[in-house]
N, C-alpha and C positions, 0 to 999 in steps of 0.2 A: 623601708630601709633607713630613711632619714630619721624617722621617729625612733627606730630601734637604736640608732647611733646616739641620738639625743638622750635617750633613757640611760644608756651605758655611761655616757659622760656625766650625767647628773648623779648616777649612783657612785661613780668614782670620786667626784667632788665631795659628795656627802660623806664618803668614807674618810677622806682627808680631814673634813671638818669634825667628824666624830672623834678622830684621834686627838685633835687639838683640844677639844672640849672635855675629853676623858681625863680625870685627875690621875688615874693609874698610869696613863701613857707617860706622864711626866716623871712618875716614880720609876718607870722602866728606863727612861732616858738617863736619869741619875744613876741607876744601877749599872747601866752600860758604861758610864764614865768611871764609876768606882772599880768595876771589873777590869777595864782597860788599864787604869792606873796601877792596879795590883799586878796585872800580868807584866807590865813593863818594869815595875819595881823589881820583881824577882828575876826577870830576864837580865837586868843589869847585874844583879848579884851572881847569876849563873855564868855570866861572861867575864866576871872579874875574879881574880884569884888573890887571896891574902897570903898564901903560902905556895909559891911556884914549885917548891920541891915536892910537895905532896899532891898538888892538884893543878892541872892545866885544862882549860876548857877544850873540848873536842867535838867533832861532828856527832860521834856516837853518843856522847854524854848529852849534848843539847837536843838531839833527836828523841832520846828516851824521856828526857825532862819535859820537852814540849808535849809529847804524846800523853804522858800521865797527867800533866797539868790541865790540858784541854779536856781530857776525859772527866776529871774531877769537877771542873767548873761547869761543864755542860750538864752533868748529872745533878750537881748540887744547886747551881744557880739558874739553870735552864727554865725550870717552872716559874721563876720569878719574872724573867724578862726576855728569855730566849738565849741570852748569853752569846751573842754573835761575836763580839770582840774583834770584828774584822770588817773594815769598810768595803772591801771588794766583795765579800760574801753578801753583805747587806744590799749592795748595789745589784748583785746577781738575783737576789730574791725579789727585788723591785722589778727588774726586767722580766722575771718569770711571772709577775703578777701576784706574788704571794703577799706583799705588803704595800702600803700606800707610799706615795712620794714623800709625804710629810714625815712618816715614820722613818723612811730611809734617810732623809736629810738630817733629821735630828739625831738618829742613831750614829751616823757617820761623824757628825760634829762632836758628839759626846766621846766617841772612841778616839778621835784624833786629839782632842783636848786631854783626855785621860792618858793617852800615850805620852804626851809631852810632860804632863805632871808626874807620871810614874817614873819616867826616865830621870827627872830631876830629883825625885825622892830617893830612888835607889842610889843615885850617884852621891847625893849629899850624905847618905848614911854609910858610905864607904870611907874608911880612914884615908886621910889625905895622902899618906905615903903610898897607898895602893891605887889611888885614883888614876895614876899615870898608866896603870896596866890595862885600863879600859879603853878599847878601841872601837871605832864605828864599824858597822857591818857593811862590807864592801864585796863586790865580785872578786873571785879568785884571779890569780895571775893569768893573763892572756885571754880572759873572758871579756869580750866586747859588749857594747851596749845591746846590739842586736841579738847576740847569743844569750845574754842574761835575760833580756826581755822575753825571748822565746821560751826559755826554761821556766821562768816564773809563770808565764801564760799557760803552758802545758800542764804544769802541776795544779795551777788554780782552776783550770778547766775541769780536771778530774775531781778536784775537791768540791767544786760547786755542784757538779752532776750528782755526786754521792750525797751531798747535803740535801739537795732537792728530793732525791729518791727516798732517803730514809725518813724525811718529814712529809712525804706525800700523803695527804689525808685519805686518798683513795686506796692506799695499800692496807692489807690486813694488819690488825694491831699486833698479831703474833710475830710479825717480821720487823717491828720497830720498837720492841721493848727496850733495847739497849742501843739507842740512836747515837750515843756518844762514842761507841767503839769505832764505827767506820770513819767518822770525822776525825777522831784523834789519831787513828792509824794513818789516815791520809797525810796529816801534818807530820807525824813522826817519821814515816817512811820517806816522805818527800825530803825532809832534812837529811836523813841518812843517805839518800840517793844522790842529792844535788848539793849537799852541804859544802863541798869543796869548790863548787862552781859559783853559786850565788847565795848559798845558805838554804835554798829550797824552802823559803819561809811561807810563801803563799798568803802573806798578810802584810799589808803596807805599814801598819803601826809598829810592828816588831822592829824593823830597822829605823823607823822614824824617831822613836825615843832616844836611841843612841846617837842618831844624827843631830838631834836637838842639843844633847849634852855636849858632844864634841864639836858642834858647829861645822861638821864635815858632811856636805850633801853631794859629794862626788858620785856621779852616776846613780844618784838616789831615786829621783822621780822617774827617770827614764826606764829603770829596771824594776824597782820595787813598788812603783805605783802603776805605771802603764801596763806592765806585764800581768799582774793579778787582775786588774780591771778589765783588760782585754779578754783574758781567759774566763773570767766570771761571766762576762757578757755573752761570749760565744757558748759557754756551757749552759746558760739559761735558755738561750734560743734553741740550742740543740735538744735539750731535755724536753722543752715544750713541743718541738716538732716531732720527736720520737713518740711522746705520749699521745699527741693528736693523731699521728699516723696509726699507732697501735689501736686506738679506740675506733678509728674509721675502718681499719681492716677487719677488726673483730665484728663490727656491725655489718660490714659487707658480707663477711662469711656467713653470718647468721641469716641474712636476707636471701643469699643465693644458695643456701643449703638445699639440695634437691629433696623433695618429699619422697617418701618410700612408696612403693607400689601399693602397699596395704592401705596407706592413707588416701590414695586416689580412687579406690574401688569401694563398691558397696559391700556390706557384710556378707551377702550371698555370694558375691564374686570372690571374696577373700576365702570363704569356706571351700568353694569349688576348687580354687587354686591350691589350697592346702591339701585337699584330697587327691588331686591329680599329682602333686609333688610326692605325696606319700606312696601312691601306687607306682609311680616311676621308680622310686627308691627300692620298693619291695620287689618289683619286677627285675630290676638290675641285680639285686642280691640273689634272686632265684636263678637267674641265668649264670651268674658266677659260680653258684654251687654245683652246677652240672658238669663242670670241667674237673 
């Protein structure tokens, strides 16, 4: 038992070292930074209007925008680095045992730094006259810290379970050909459903960029960081428990499956039983025909 635990710890530490020594790992970290910066740049533009008479940001608009953007980036950039663009999802994948601690740590750092850079880029490229129309992302009127945290946690829980499911290497490839659809729909529908409450963002870096630009962190960490991280943690543990229970129950069913009477008898006994059964059936049919 102790030796097995020692071997697991050694293998885990080696995985972390392998990531650090792998040159492509650092390429993936840089790509995560670039993607996160790009996402926050266009988020700033989506939430800013240059012509209020013709365009006003809305929950419906932002939900559709987020869904399509996430889908495009996951399909296009996913093969290069995974395109997580979400510290809470990265944390959830670490808790689920899918990635190493080193990868999770550097991915989250790159995403946070990219979000801050992207927010500043988007804001600096907005005309000065319209910069005042840009506001931080805050919970809706009457939404308390506890309510906002719970909403973001629930949505992030579902998002993480879906992400783990569609990327599960044990699933048939035919069910994961379009992995971007479920993840994008989770984000888009979450914003459509809870946009007027908290934004339904399920991603800490989305409100982080605007918060850095406006220097307004009111209810920011309590709702938009604690909520998604709690939801992702519970989602990862829940998914692993369900998968483990499913495998155990399937194995138990196979082990306890009763053998047929044919398997427990000799060939001669099986033939005798078959003849007796046939005679019984014929006899019954004959008796029925006399009435």
